[in-house]
VEXDREN-2710 file (C-alpha; in Angstrom, 1 decimal):
% VEXDREN-2710
k/r/px/py/pz
1/MET/2.4/5.6/-16.1
2/THR/2.6/3.0/-13.4
3/PHE/0.3/5.7/-11.2
4/LEU/-2.1/6.4/-13.8
5/VAL/-2.6/2.3/-14.8
6/HIS/-2.7/1.8/-11.1
7/ALA/-4.9/4.3/-9.9
8/PHE/-7.5/4.2/-13.1
9/LEU/-7.4/0.8/-14.7
10/ARG/-8.3/-1.4/-11.7
11/LYS/-11.1/-3.6/-12.4
12/GLY/-13.2/-3.8/-9.2
13/ILE/-13.0/-2.5/-5.7
14/PHE/-9.9/-5.1/-5.2
15/GLN/-6.7/-5.7/-7.3
16/SER/-4.5/-8.6/-6.6
17/ASP/-3.4/-9.3/-3.5
18/GLN/-5.1/-5.6/-2.0
19/SER/-7.4/-7.6/0.3
20/VAL/-4.5/-9.4/1.9
21/TYR/-3.3/-5.3/2.4
22/THR/-6.4/-4.5/3.6
23/TYR/-7.0/-6.3/6.3
24/SER/-3.6/-6.8/7.7
25/ALA/-3.4/-3.2/7.8
26/TYR/-7.2/-3.0/9.2
27/ALA/-5.8/-6.1/11.7
28/ILE/-2.5/-3.8/12.7
29/SER/-5.0/-0.5/13.5
30/ARG/-7.0/-3.2/15.8
31/GLY/-3.6/-4.3/17.8
32/CYS/-2.5/-7.2/16.0
33/VAL/1.2/-7.8/16.0
34/PRO/2.9/-8.9/12.9
35/TYR/3.8/-12.1/12.3
36/SER/2.4/-13.0/15.7
37/ASP/-1.3/-12.1/15.3
38/ILE/-1.4/-12.3/11.8
39/GLN/0.5/-13.6/8.9
40/LEU/2.3/-10.9/6.8
41/ALA/4.1/-12.4/3.7
42/GLN/6.0/-9.0/3.4
43/PRO/7.7/-6.7/5.5
44/PRO/5.2/-4.7/7.4
45/LEU/6.1/-1.3/6.2
46/MET/3.4/-1.6/3.6
47/TYR/1.3/-3.5/6.1
48/LEU/2.3/-0.7/9.0
49/ILE/2.2/2.6/6.2
50/LEU/-2.0/1.4/6.0
51/ALA/-3.3/0.7/9.4
52/PHE/-2.0/4.3/10.0
53/PHE/-4.4/5.1/7.4
54/VAL/-6.8/3.3/8.6
55/ASN/-6.7/4.9/12.0
56/LEU/-6.3/8.5/10.7
57/VAL/-9.3/8.4/8.8
58/GLY/-11.2/4.9/9.2
59/PRO/-11.6/1.8/7.6
60/SER/-12.3/3.2/4.4
61/LEU/-11.7/1.1/1.6
62/PHE/-11.5/4.3/-1.1
63/PHE/-9.1/6.4/1.4
64/LEU/-7.3/3.0/1.3
65/ASN/-7.5/2.7/-2.4
66/LEU/-5.9/5.9/-2.7
67/ALA/-3.5/5.3/-0.2
68/GLU/-2.3/2.8/-2.1
69/SER/-1.7/4.7/-5.6
70/VAL/0.0/7.9/-3.5
71/ILE/2.7/5.1/-2.6
72/VAL/3.1/3.6/-5.6
73/LEU/3.1/7.3/-7.3
74/LEU/5.8/7.9/-4.7
75/THR/7.9/4.8/-5.2
76/SER/7.8/4.7/-9.0
77/VAL/9.4/8.6/-8.3
78/LEU/12.0/7.2/-5.7
79/VAL/12.8/4.8/-8.3
80/PHE/13.6/6.4/-10.9
81/ILE/15.4/9.5/-9.0
82/ILE/17.3/6.4/-7.7
83/ALA/18.0/5.2/-11.2
84/LYS/18.6/8.6/-12.7
85/ARG/21.8/8.9/-10.2
86/SER/23.1/6.0/-10.4
87/ARG/23.0/6.4/-14.8
88/LEU/20.3/3.4/-15.2
89/TYR/18.7/5.6/-17.4
END
């Protein structure tokens, strides 16, 4: 459900802080150092994953949106598995 909402119900090109993630990933892929050259509000894993995709396919908004949607899907599945094993679900 989370993946469907994230992937298909977004309005416009950018949703919320997506522009920050996109620019930060682009800057990291061009050699900027997190927390030194660019300011980040969260731990850098999401930015580094997106920077990998920028290096892989180029600075394409479509592929970055797709990568973020896949990351949301994988995170949702991981949280579900952890909750099920912990008997929280």
